C-alpha positions in Angstrom: 0.0 0.0 0.0 1.3 3.4 -0.9 0.0 6.5 0.8 -2.9 4.5 2.3 -4.3 3.7 -1.1 -5.0 0.1 -2.3 -4.9 1.1 -6.0 -3.1 3.9 -7.7 -2.3 4.9 -11.2 -2.0 4.3 -14.0 1.5 5.9 -14.1 2.6 6.1 -17.7 5.7 7.8 -18.8 9.0 8.8 -17.2 7.7 11.9 -15.4 4.7 10.1 -13.9 6.9 7.2 -12.6 9.5 9.6 -11.2 6.8 11.7 -9.4 5.4 8.5 -7.8 8.8 7.3 -6.6 9.8 10.7 -5.3 6.5 11.2 -3.4 6.7 7.7 -1.8 10.3 8.2 -0.8 9.6 11.5 0.9 6.8 10.0 2.9 8.8 7.1 4.2 10.4 7.2 7.7 12.6 4.1 7.3 14.9 2.7 4.6 13.1 0.3 2.2 14.5 -2.0 -0.4 12.7 -3.4 -3.5 14.5 -6.7 -4.1 13.7 -7.9 -7.6 14.2 -11.6 -8.6 13.3 -13.9 -11.4 13.6 -11.2 -14.0 12.2 -12.4 -17.3 12.2 -10.7 -20.7 8.7 -11.6 -21.9 8.6 -9.8 -25.3 10.9 -7.6 -27.3 11.4 -6.0 -30.7 13.7 -3.2 -31.8 11.8 -0.4 -29.9 9.8 -2.1 -27.1 10.4 -4.7 -24.4 8.2 -6.2 -21.7 9.9 -7.4 -18.5 8.4 -9.3 -15.5 10.0 -9.6 -12.1 9.1 -10.8 -8.6 9.3 -8.4 -5.7 10.3 -8.8 -2.0 9.9 -5.4 -0.3 11.9 -5.0 3.0 12.1 -2.3 5.6 14.7 -1.6 8.4 12.1 -0.1 10.7 12.8 -0.9 14.4 16.5 -1.6 13.6 16.1 -5.0 11.9 15.1 -5.9 8.4 11.6 -7.3 7.9 9.5 -8.2 4.8 6.7 -5.7 4.2 5.2 -7.5 1.2 5.9 -9.6 -1.8 4.5 -9.1 -5.3 5.6 -8.5 -8.9 6.5 -5.9 -11.4 5.7 -5.6 -15.1 7.9 -3.1 -17.0 7.3 -1.8 -20.5 10.5 -0.4 -21.8 10.9 1.8 -24.9 14.1 2.3 -26.9 14.4 6.1 -27.2 17.4 8.1 -28.5 19.7 5.1 -28.0 18.6 4.3 -24.5 16.1 1.9 -22.9 13.7 3.7 -20.7 10.7 2.7 -18.6 7.5 3.8 -20.4 5.0 1.9 -18.1 5.4 0.2 -14.8 2.8 -2.0 -13.0 3.4 -3.1 -9.4 1.1 -5.8 -8.0 1.4 -6.4 -4.2 0.4 -9.6 -2.6 -1.0 -7.9 0.5 -2.2 -4.4 1.1 -2.1 -4.0 4.9 
């Protein structure tokens, strides 16, 4: 859950994604880590790629690391001006409490 909301978005485009990340980071009082695993390239062509990954979100609140939630990411990447950039990001969390 981000900012007490179960569902947010969509966040499409670089500016929207950066605004989300900046706002969430400013609201946090502890250090969090988004640990991505099982990263899979699902589809790609010369200009677009879709990547899936699992998420384990941890926090150091209270002085020791704990798991906040697990979930998954779906990234849509676009090749723009010689670089791959995130064009769309979907995060699905397994719990919302």
